[in-house]
C-alpha positions in Angstrom: 30.3 -29.8 166.9 27.5 -30.5 164.2 25.6 -27.5 165.0 25.9 -26.0 161.5 24.9 -29.6 160.5 21.7 -29.3 162.5 20.9 -26.0 160.8 21.5 -27.4 157.5 19.2 -30.2 157.9 16.3 -27.9 159.1 17.0 -26.0 156.2 16.7 -28.7 153.7 13.5 -29.8 155.5 12.0 -26.5 154.5 13.0 -26.6 150.9 11.1 -27.6 148.0 12.4 -30.6 145.7 13.8 -28.4 143.2 15.8 -26.2 145.8 19.7 -25.9 145.7 21.3 -27.3 148.8 24.0 -25.1 150.2 25.1 -24.6 153.6 32.1 -32.5 163.4 33.0 -34.1 167.5 34.4 -35.1 169.3 33.3 -38.6 170.1 32.7 -40.8 172.9 35.7 -42.8 174.2 35.5 -46.3 175.1 37.9 -48.9 176.6 40.1 -50.1 173.7 42.7 -52.7 173.4 45.5 -52.7 170.9 46.2 -55.5 168.6 49.8 -56.1 167.4 49.3 -56.0 163.4 49.5 -54.0 160.3 46.8 -51.8 161.4 45.2 -51.6 157.8 44.9 -55.4 157.4 41.5 -55.8 158.7 40.0 -52.6 156.9 38.5 -54.5 154.3 36.8 -56.8 156.5 35.0 -54.1 158.7 31.1 -54.0 158.0 29.2 -51.4 156.4 26.9 -49.2 158.4 23.4 -50.6 158.1 20.3 -48.5 157.1 18.1 -48.8 160.1 14.5 -49.8 159.8 12.2 -47.1 158.9 9.4 -47.9 161.3 12.1 -48.1 164.4 13.4 -44.8 163.5 10.0 -43.0 163.1 8.9 -44.4 166.2 12.0 -43.4 168.1 11.7 -40.0 166.6 8.3 -39.4 168.0 9.5 -40.6 171.4 12.3 -38.2 171.6 10.0 -35.4 170.5 7.7 -35.9 173.6 9.9 -33.7 176.1 10.7 -31.1 173.6 7.4 -30.1 171.9 3.9 -29.0 172.9 1.1 -31.7 173.1 -0.9 -30.4 170.1 2.5 -30.4 168.0 3.2 -34.0 169.0 -0.3 -35.0 168.0 0.0 -33.5 164.5 3.6 -35.0 164.2 2.4 -38.4 165.0 -0.3 -38.2 162.3 2.4 -37.0 159.6 4.8 -39.8 160.9 2.0 -42.5 160.4 1.4 -41.1 157.0 5.1 -41.0 156.1 5.6 -44.8 157.0 2.6 -46.4 155.9 2.9 -49.3 153.5 3.4 -48.0 149.9 4.1 -44.6 151.1 6.9 -42.1 150.4 8.8 -43.2 153.4 9.1 -46.7 152.1 10.2 -45.1 148.7 12.8 -42.9 150.1 14.0 -45.9 152.4 14.6 -48.0 149.4 16.6 -45.2 147.7 18.7 -44.9 150.8 19.4 -48.7 151.1 20.4 -48.6 147.4 22.8 -45.9 148.1 24.2 -47.6 151.0 24.9 -50.6 148.8 27.1 -48.4 146.6 29.1 -46.5 149.0 31.5 -47.4 151.7 29.9 -45.5 154.5 26.5 -43.5 153.7 26.6 -41.9 156.9 30.1 -40.4 156.6 29.2 -39.1 153.2 26.3 -37.0 154.4 28.0 -35.9 157.6 31.2 -34.8 155.6 28.9 -32.9 153.0 27.0 -30.8 155.6 29.4 -30.2 158.3 32.9 -30.5 156.7 32.7 -29.2 153.2 29.8 -27.0 152.8 29.9 -25.2 156.3 30.8 -21.6 155.4 31.6 -20.4 158.9 35.2 -19.5 159.9 37.0 -23.0 160.9 38.6 -21.0 163.7 36.5 -21.4 166.7 33.4 -22.6 164.7 34.8 -25.7 163.1 38.3 -26.8 164.4 38.7 -28.3 167.8 41.6 -28.0 170.1 43.3 -30.1 172.8 45.0 -28.3 175.6 47.9 -30.0 177.5 49.2 -28.9 181.1 51.6 -26.5 181.0 55.6 -27.3 180.5 58.0 -25.5 182.5 60.6 -23.4 180.4 63.3 -21.5 181.8 64.7 -20.2 178.6 64.2 -19.8 174.9 66.4 -23.0 174.4 64.1 -25.1 176.5 61.1 -23.8 174.6 62.9 -24.8 171.3 64.0 -28.2 172.7 60.5 -29.1 173.7 59.1 -28.1 170.4 61.8 -30.3 168.9 61.1 -33.4 170.9 57.2 -32.9 169.9 58.0 -32.9 166.5 60.5 -35.9 166.8 57.7 -37.9 168.5 55.3 -36.7 165.9 57.6 -38.2 163.0 58.0 -41.5 164.8 54.1 -41.9 164.9 54.0 -40.9 161.2 56.6 -43.6 160.4 54.2 -46.2 162.1 51.4 -44.6 159.9 53.2 -44.8 156.8 54.6 -48.4 157.6 51.1 -49.6 158.7 52.8 -50.7 161.9 50.6 -48.8 164.0 49.0 -51.2 166.5 45.3 -51.8 165.5 42.4 -50.8 168.1 40.0 -53.3 169.1 36.7 -52.7 171.0 34.8 -55.5 172.8 36.4 -58.1 170.3 35.4 -56.0 167.3 38.2 -54.2 165.3 38.0 -50.5 164.9 38.3 -48.5 161.7 41.9 -47.0 161.7 41.5 -44.9 158.4 41.3 -41.5 160.4 45.0 -41.9 161.4 46.1 -41.6 158.0 44.1 -38.4 157.4 45.4 -36.6 160.5 48.9 -35.8 159.0 49.8 -34.3 155.7 46.3 -32.9 154.9 44.8 -29.6 154.4 41.3 -28.1 153.8 41.2 -26.1 150.5 38.6 -23.3 150.3 36.2 -23.2 147.4 33.4 -20.8 146.3 30.5 -23.0 147.1 32.1 -26.2 149.1 35.5 -26.9 150.3 37.6 -29.8 149.3 40.5 -31.6 151.2 43.9 -32.7 149.9 45.7 -35.8 151.7 49.2 -36.2 150.9 50.1 -39.2 153.2 53.6 -40.6 152.5 54.5 -37.9 150.0 55.2 -35.2 152.8 58.6 -35.0 153.8 58.7 -31.7 155.5 56.8 -29.6 158.1 56.0 -25.7 158.2 56.8 -23.7 161.0 55.1 -20.5 162.0 57.0 -17.8 163.8 56.1 -14.1 164.0 53.4 -14.7 161.5 55.7 -16.0 159.1 55.9 -19.6 157.6 59.1 -21.7 157.0 59.7 -25.0 155.4 61.7 -27.4 157.2 62.9 -30.9 156.0 62.7 -33.5 158.6 64.5 -36.2 156.6 68.2 -36.5 156.0 69.5 -37.2 152.6 69.8 -41.0 153.5 66.1 -41.2 154.6 66.5 -41.3 158.3 64.8 -38.7 160.5 66.1 -35.4 161.9 67.3 -36.0 165.5 66.1 -33.8 168.2 69.1 -31.9 168.1 69.0 -31.4 164.4 65.4 -30.1 164.9 66.6 -27.6 167.7 69.2 -26.3 165.2 66.5 -25.7 162.6 63.9 -24.1 164.8 66.8 -21.9 166.2 67.4 -20.7 162.8 63.9 -19.7 162.3 63.6 -17.8 165.5 66.7 -16.0 164.6 65.8 -15.2 161.1 62.0 -14.3 161.4 61.3 -10.6 160.9 59.2 -8.5 163.5 57.0 -6.7 161.1 55.6 -8.8 158.3 52.1 -9.1 156.4 50.2 -11.6 158.6 48.8 -13.8 155.9 47.7 -16.8 158.1 44.9 -14.4 159.5 43.2 -14.9 156.2 42.3 -18.6 157.3 40.2 -17.2 160.0 37.8 -15.6 157.6 34.4 -17.2 156.7 34.8 -19.6 154.0 32.9 -17.4 151.3 35.5 -14.5 151.9 38.6 -16.8 152.1 37.7 -18.8 149.1 37.7 -15.6 147.1 40.8 -14.0 148.6 42.4 -17.7 148.0 41.7 -17.5 144.3 43.1 -14.0 144.1 46.3 -15.1 145.9 47.0 -18.0 143.6 47.1 -16.0 140.6 50.5 -14.9 141.4 53.2 -17.7 141.1 55.0 -16.9 144.6 51.8 -17.1 146.6 50.7 -20.3 144.7 53.9 -21.9 145.5 53.9 -20.8 149.1 50.3 -21.8 149.6 51.0 -25.3 148.1 54.1 -25.8 150.3 51.9 -25.2 153.5 49.0 -27.4 152.2 51.4 -30.2 151.4 53.4 -30.3 154.7 53.1 -32.8 157.4 51.6 -30.3 159.8 52.2 -26.8 161.0 54.3 -26.1 164.2 53.3 -22.7 165.7 56.1 -21.2 168.0 54.0 -18.5 169.9 54.7 -15.6 172.0 53.5 -16.0 175.6 50.0 -14.5 176.6 49.1 -13.1 180.0 48.4 -16.0 182.3 46.2 -16.9 185.3 47.4 -18.9 188.3 44.7 -21.6 188.0 45.6 -25.3 187.2 43.9 -24.7 183.8 44.2 -21.3 182.9 41.5 -19.8 180.4 44.4 -18.1 178.6 45.8 -21.4 177.6 42.5 -22.6 176.0 42.1 -19.3 174.2 45.9 -19.6 172.9 45.4 -23.0 171.5 41.8 -22.5 170.2 42.2 -19.2 168.4 45.6 -17.8 169.3 44.4 -14.9 171.4 43.4 -12.5 168.8 45.1 -10.3 166.0 47.5 -8.6 168.6 48.9 -12.0 169.7 49.0 -15.2 167.9 46.0 -15.6 165.6 48.2 -14.7 162.7 50.6 -17.4 163.6 48.4 -20.2 162.3 47.1 -22.0 159.3 43.9 -22.9 160.5 43.0 -25.1 157.2 46.0 -27.6 158.3 44.8 -30.8 159.3 47.1 -30.5 162.4 48.7 -27.6 164.1 50.9 -28.1 167.1 51.1 -24.7 169.1 54.1 -24.2 171.8 54.1 -20.7 173.4 57.3 -19.3 175.1 56.0 -19.9 178.7 55.1 -23.4 178.2 51.5 -23.4 177.2 50.9 -25.9 174.4 48.3 -27.9 172.6 47.1 -28.8 169.2 44.5 -27.3 167.0 42.8 -29.9 164.5 40.7 -29.3 161.4 37.6 -31.6 162.1 37.7 -32.5 158.5 40.6 -34.9 159.0 39.7 -36.7 162.2 37.5 -36.9 165.3 38.8 -36.3 168.8 39.2 -39.6 170.4 41.6 -40.5 167.5 43.4 -37.4 167.8 43.6 -37.8 171.6 45.2 -41.4 171.2 47.7 -39.7 168.9 48.6 -36.9 171.2 48.8 -39.1 174.2 51.4 -41.0 172.3 53.3 -37.7 171.7 53.4 -36.8 175.5 54.5 -40.3 176.4 57.2 -40.3 173.9 58.4 -37.0 175.0 59.1 -38.3 178.7 61.1 -41.1 177.4 64.8 -40.7 178.2 66.6 -39.3 175.3 69.1 -41.6 173.5 72.6 -40.7 172.6 72.7 -39.1 169.2 75.4 -39.1 166.8 77.2 -35.9 165.5 74.9 -33.6 163.8 74.7 -33.6 160.2 74.4 -30.3 158.6 70.8 -29.7 157.2 69.8 -27.1 154.6 68.5 -23.9 155.8 64.9 -23.7 156.5 63.1 -22.1 153.6 61.0 -19.1 154.2 57.6 -18.9 152.3 56.9 -15.6 150.7 53.8 -13.7 149.7 53.1 -11.1 147.4 50.4 -8.8 148.8 48.6 -6.4 146.9 46.8 -3.3 148.4 43.5 -5.2 147.9 44.5 -8.3 149.9 46.1 -6.0 152.5 42.5 -4.5 153.3 41.2 -7.9 153.5 43.9 -8.8 155.9 42.8 -5.9 158.2 39.2 -7.1 157.9 40.2 -10.4 158.9 41.9 -9.3 162.0 38.6 -7.2 162.9 36.5 -10.3 162.2 38.6 -12.5 164.2 38.7 -10.3 167.3 35.0 -10.1 167.2 34.6 -13.6 167.0 37.0 -14.1 169.9 35.3 -11.6 171.8 31.9 -13.4 171.3 33.5 -16.7 172.7 32.1 -17.7 176.1 34.4 -20.2 177.3 34.6 -22.0 180.9 36.7 -24.8 182.2 36.1 -26.6 185.6 37.8 -29.4 187.5 35.2 -31.2 189.5 37.3 -33.1 192.3 34.6 -33.9 194.6 34.1 -37.5 193.2 34.8 -39.3 190.1 33.9 -42.5 188.2 35.1 -44.9 191.1 32.3 -43.3 193.4 29.7 -43.9 190.5 30.7 -47.4 189.8 30.4 -48.2 193.4 26.6 -47.1 192.9 26.3 -49.3 189.8 25.8 -46.1 187.8 27.4 -45.5 184.4 29.7 -42.2 184.8 29.0 -41.0 181.3 25.1 -41.4 181.7 25.3 -39.8 185.2 27.1 -36.9 183.7 24.6 -36.5 181.0 21.6 -36.5 183.6 23.6 -33.7 185.5 23.9 -31.6 182.1 20.3 -32.0 181.6 19.3 -31.1 185.2 21.6 -28.0 185.0 20.1 -26.8 181.8 16.5 -27.4 183.1 17.3 -25.5 186.3 18.5 -22.5 184.4 15.8 -22.5 181.6 12.9 -24.2 183.2 12.5 -26.5 180.1 13.9 -29.5 178.6 16.0 -29.0 175.3 17.0 -31.1 172.4 20.4 -32.4 173.1 23.0 -34.7 171.7 26.1 -36.5 172.8 28.7 -37.5 170.0 29.5 -41.3 170.0 32.0 -43.1 167.5 30.9 -45.5 165.0 34.4 -46.9 164.2 33.2 -50.5 164.2 32.1 -49.8 160.7 34.1 -49.0 157.6 35.2 -45.2 157.7 33.0 -44.7 160.7 33.2 -41.3 162.2 30.7 -40.1 164.5 27.1 -40.8 165.5 24.6 -38.9 167.8 23.2 -40.3 171.0 20.1 -38.2 172.2 20.2 -37.8 176.1 16.9 -35.9 176.3 13.9 -38.6 176.4 10.9 -38.8 178.1 12.8 -40.9 180.8 15.4 -38.2 181.4 12.7 -35.4 181.3 10.9 -37.1 184.0 13.9 -37.3 186.1 15.0 -33.7 185.8 11.5 -32.4 186.4 11.1 -34.5 189.6 14.5 -33.7 191.0 13.6 -30.4 192.8 10.0 -31.3 193.4 9.6 -31.4 197.2 6.3 -33.7 196.6 8.5 -36.4 195.3 10.3 -38.9 197.7 14.2 -39.6 197.6 13.4 -43.2 196.7 11.2 -42.0 193.6 13.8 -39.6 192.4 16.5 -42.5 192.7 14.3 -44.7 190.7 13.9 -42.1 188.0 17.6 -41.4 188.1 18.6 -45.0 187.7 15.9 -45.5 185.0 17.3 -42.6 183.2 20.9 -43.6 183.4 19.9 -47.2 182.3 18.0 -45.8 179.2 20.9 -43.5 178.1 23.2 -46.5 178.2 20.7 -48.6 176.1 20.4 -45.7 173.7 24.1 -45.4 173.3 24.7 -49.1 172.5 22.1 -49.0 170.0 23.7 -45.9 168.2 27.2 -47.0 168.2 26.0 -50.4 166.6 24.5 -48.3 163.7 21.1 -47.0 164.5 21.5 -43.3 164.4 18.1 -41.8 164.0 19.4 -38.3 163.5 21.5 -39.1 160.4 18.7 -41.6 159.1 16.0 -38.9 159.2 18.5 -36.4 157.4 19.4 -39.0 154.9 15.6 -39.8 154.0 15.3 -35.9 153.9 18.1 -35.7 151.2 16.8 -38.7 149.1 13.7 -36.5 148.4 15.8 -33.5 147.4 18.3 -35.5 145.4 15.6 -37.5 143.5 13.3 -34.2 143.1 10.6 -35.9 145.1 8.0 -33.4 146.8 9.1 -32.9 150.2 7.1 -34.8 152.7 5.3 -33.1 155.3 7.2 -34.7 158.2 10.2 -32.7 157.0 8.4 -29.3 157.1 6.9 -29.8 160.2 7.8 -27.5 163.2 8.6 -30.6 165.3 11.2 -31.4 163.0 12.8 -28.1 163.4 12.7 -28.4 167.1 14.0 -32.0 166.9 17.2 -30.6 165.4 17.4 -27.4 167.4 20.1 -28.8 169.8 20.8 -26.7 172.8 23.2 -29.2 174.7 26.1 -30.5 172.3 28.5 -32.6 174.3 31.0 -35.6 174.1 33.1 -37.5 176.4 36.8 -37.4 175.5 39.2 -38.7 178.3 42.9 -38.3 178.2 45.7 -40.3 179.7 47.8 -37.1 180.1 45.5 -34.7 181.8 44.7 -32.7 178.5 41.3 -31.2 177.7 39.3 -30.9 174.6 37.8 -27.6 173.4 34.9 -28.1 171.1 34.1 -25.9 168.2 31.0 -23.7 169.1 28.1 -22.3 167.1 27.7 -18.6 166.2 24.2 -18.5 167.3 22.5 -20.6 170.0 23.5 -23.7 172.1 26.1 -25.0 174.3 29.1 -27.1 173.3 31.3 -28.9 175.8 33.6 -31.7 176.5 34.3 -33.6 179.6 36.9 -36.1 180.7 36.2 -38.9 183.3 38.6 -40.0 185.7 38.9 -42.2 188.8 38.4 -39.3 191.3 37.3 -36.2 189.3 35.8 -35.0 186.1 37.1 -32.0 183.9 34.6 -30.0 181.9 34.7 -27.6 179.2 31.8 -25.6 178.1 31.4 -23.0 175.5 28.8 -20.8 173.9 28.5 -17.7 171.7 27.8 -14.7 174.0 25.9 -13.1 171.2 23.0 -14.9 172.4 22.3 -13.2 175.8 20.4 -16.2 177.4 23.4 -18.1 177.2 26.2 -18.3 179.8 28.8 -20.9 179.9 30.2 -20.1 183.3 26.5 -20.2 184.8 25.9 -23.4 183.2 29.2 -25.1 184.3 28.5 -23.8 187.8 25.2 -25.4 187.6 26.5 -28.6 186.5 28.6 -28.7 189.6 25.7 -28.0 191.5 23.7 -30.7 190.0 26.4 -33.2 190.4 26.7 -32.5 194.1 22.9 -32.8 194.6 22.8 -36.0 192.7 25.4 -37.5 194.9 23.5 -35.9 198.1 20.5 -37.9 196.8 22.4 -41.1 196.6 23.9 -40.8 200.0 20.5 -39.9 201.5 18.9 -43.0 200.3 19.1 -46.2 202.2 20.0 -47.9 198.9 23.3 -46.1 198.9 26.3 -48.4 199.4 
C-alpha cells in the first residue's frame, strides 16, 4: 500500500537540505461496536496523534534493524543513532520542530502520509494506488437481472449517503474509545484531480445529486433524486440503467483509459482536454458525481470459488480489450457489476482506508438482501445525459498509448488468491494465540523459506482513535520473529523450544501492534524528523543517509488484515518494482489470502509465496499438535 511512500522516504533521506522533494492500506480490523448518535458529534473531542519520544523511536529503530542488516552495518548505525539523539543534538532540534508542527495541525501523521503517498505518487492509480474489494458472484439469468441488481446496489448506496449527509450514521467505538468517522464523508462524491507536480482531491459531499454510469466506455449522468427531493426507487433506477444500455454506442473514443496513465502523462492530457468547453464540462460532471457505476461486459471465468478473473475485473477491468476503459479510476468510488454476476468496488485510496470501505460495502450487501418494499407508481425521470468529449488527433494517440501501457501493467501483475480451510481463528484461540499475529509469523516463515533471509515488512493498522486518523505501520520483523523463523526448520531445535519462540513472537507482535495503534508509529516518526530537516533547510543528519535507513524502509512484505462479514476479499495495490502486497481475512474456521507482486522482478512469485504460506500454516499447526502443551 505504501510502497511508493517507502521509496519516497528513502529518496528524501539521501537528499541534501536544499533538494526539491518530489515523488495508502488497508488497515487492520478490530472488534467495533456501534453507538447510536449523530456520528460527527464526538469528532472535536478526539485526541491528536502524539509525537512519540525521540529516544524510544531511536531505540526501537535499532532493534528492528537487527534481523535485516549486517553486523558491521548495525554497529555503525548504533553510533549514528547515539550521535543523533544526544542531548542538545540535531535529533532534539528536529523533535522540537515536529512537536511544534503537531500543535498546529489536526493530524501530523496524516499530513505526511497524504503528501507522500496520495498526492505526490506519480504512478498510475490503477493497480498501483487504488485498492479493490471483490464480492462473491451474483447469479444473473438475463440482462434484466443484471440491471436490477445494479439498481439495488445504487439504492443501498444512496441510503448510506443519506445517513452520512444527515449525520445519522451510527458512530463506531473500539474498547470504549470513539473512532474517527471522517473517512465516511470522503468516500462518496470525491475525485482525485491530476496535477503537473502533485495531485489534489475534490470533496463535494451533500452537493452531489447524481451518479455517473459507465457503459461501453461511455459516461452518463443519472439524477438520483426526484423533483420532491426523494430518492429514486429501485424500479426508477432500473428504467434509467436500461435506457443507458439501449442508447450507448458500440464504438466510441475510450476516454476513461486515460485515467490509467501515470500521473505525469495524465495531468498533461487533462490540461489539454479542459481547454475545450465540452470536455471541461464532461470532466467536471464525472468529478462531481456521487460515484461511478460501471456496467461491464463479462470476462472468461474459471470454476473456482474465487475466480482470479473476478479479481482482475474489479482491480483493473481486464485490459483495453475488455473493461479497463469502462472506468474512471480517479473517482473515490467505482461500483463494478459485470453481466455474469461478477462484481465489486474499486476505491481511490485518497478517500478512505479499507476497513472503512469494507464496513460501507458490508452495509450495501446486507441492504440488498432485505425484502423489497412495495413501491408506488414510477414517476417519469429525465433521460440520462450522455457526456461528450471532443478528441483531437493528438489525444487519440495518447489514448492508444494508454491502452498499451495499461495492458503492460496488467501483464506484469502477479496475483494469487487462496481459501485456507484447514483451520481458522477458533483453533488458534483455543491455543491462546492471536490469529493475526500467528498469520504474520506464517508470512515471515514462508518468505524466509523461499529467500533464506529475513526481510523488512509491515502490517497496516488503523489510527482512528485519533482525529483524522488513517493508518499506521506495525513491523512484524523483529529479533524475536527472526529467531522463530530461523529455528523452525532447524533439526537441532526441540519442538518445545520452537513453540516457546512462536509464543514469544506472537506476544511481541501483539504488544507492538498495541503500541502503534495508540500513536507510536516509528516509521512515520522517523520520516517526519527527516522531513523537518528538509523543510527547515537543515543539513541532513547522517542517520538518514546511512545504508541501514534504506534497508529499514525496503519493505518486501506489505500486508493487512481486512475481514468481511459478506465473504468479500480485498485486493491491495502493488508496487511496480519489488515486494509482495497482500490482504487476508480471518474467520472462525478458515482464512482467505490475496497476494500480489510485480512479475517484472523475477525473484518474486505470488503463487509460490501463497503456497509457502499454506505450508507454513500447516507446519505451525503440526508443531502445536506435536507438543504436549497443545490443548
